[in-house]
N, C-alpha and C positions, 0 to 999 in steps of 0.2 A: 587820840581823840580826832574825829573829823569835825569840819566846820559846823554842821547842823547840831552835833552833839554839844559843842562848845555854846553855841547860841541858845539852845534849849536848857543847858545846865547852868552856864554862867551869865546868861542874858547879855551877851556882848558878841558883836561880830568882829572878832580880834583881827580878822584878815583885811576887811575893808573899812571898818568903822572902829578902829582901836580907841579905847578910852570912852566910848559912848555907851551908857547903860540902856538896854532895851527893856521895855516893860515886860513883866512876867507873862502878860497875855499874848506876847509874840511867840509864835511857834514855828520853827523851821521844819517843813516837811521835805524830806529828801526825794520822795517819789512823785514825779510830775503827775501822774494820773491819779494817785491818791489825793494830791493837793487841789486838784481841779475837778474831780468827779462830780461834785454836787454844788459847784460854784455858780453864782448868780452873775458875778463880774470877774473877768479875768484881766489882771494888770500885767502888762508886758514891760518888763525892765531888764533887759538883757542886751548884750551886744547885737547889732543888727544882722550880723551874718548867721546868727543861730535861729532866727525867727521861723524861717520856713521849715527847718527840721523839727522845731518844737510843735509848729502847726501840724506837720505830718503825723507826729505821735498823738496829737489831740483830735485829729480829724474823726468824726463820728463818736466821740467820747465826751462831748461837752453838751449841756442843756441847749436845746434849740433855741430857747429864748434868752440864753445868756447874752451879756454885753461884754465888750472888751475896751480896754483903755491902753494905748501905747504911749510910753514915756521915753520912747527910744529915739535917739538922733540918728539921722542918716537916711538913706534910701537903699532900695535894692535895685541894682543896676545889672542888666543883661545886655546881650549883644544888640538886642533890638528894642529895649524899653527901660524906662525908669519908673519904679513904683514907690509911693509912700509906704512906710511899714504898716501903717493902719490898712491900707489896700491889701497888702499881702495877707494880713490876718482875716479881713473880711472875705476876700476870695478864697482863702484856704479852708476856713472854718464855716462860712455861711452865716456869720453873725456880724452884727453892727460892731464897728470899732471906731472910737473917738481917739484923737490925738492931743496930747498935752506936752507942750515943749517950752523950752526957754533956756537961757544960760543958767546953769546951776553946778554946783560941786557938791556931791553927797555928803562930805564931811561938814561943809558950812550949813546945809539944811538940817543935819542931825544935831548940830550944836544948837 
């Protein structure tokens, strides 16, 4: 079984949140474009180094009036610039992106 099958069948993210029961209404969609094609709000919760690649895959495929929220810690650093992750999302997708951050550990929040 892959992780999305385990989440959908057993209602547990055994890899990242072992022992935490997820509601049956939580559905893991493994295909990025299927998960986002009709979304009004995109929530970004991924390691920061993957954001630009994800946005490249989404470019032109999200609703023009969609909104985004970034829960990602860190910055994108290039040789001549430092960008907030929310700026990367906004610049890449042309949609507004808010940022929500703070010290947390996923296991503590899930419990």
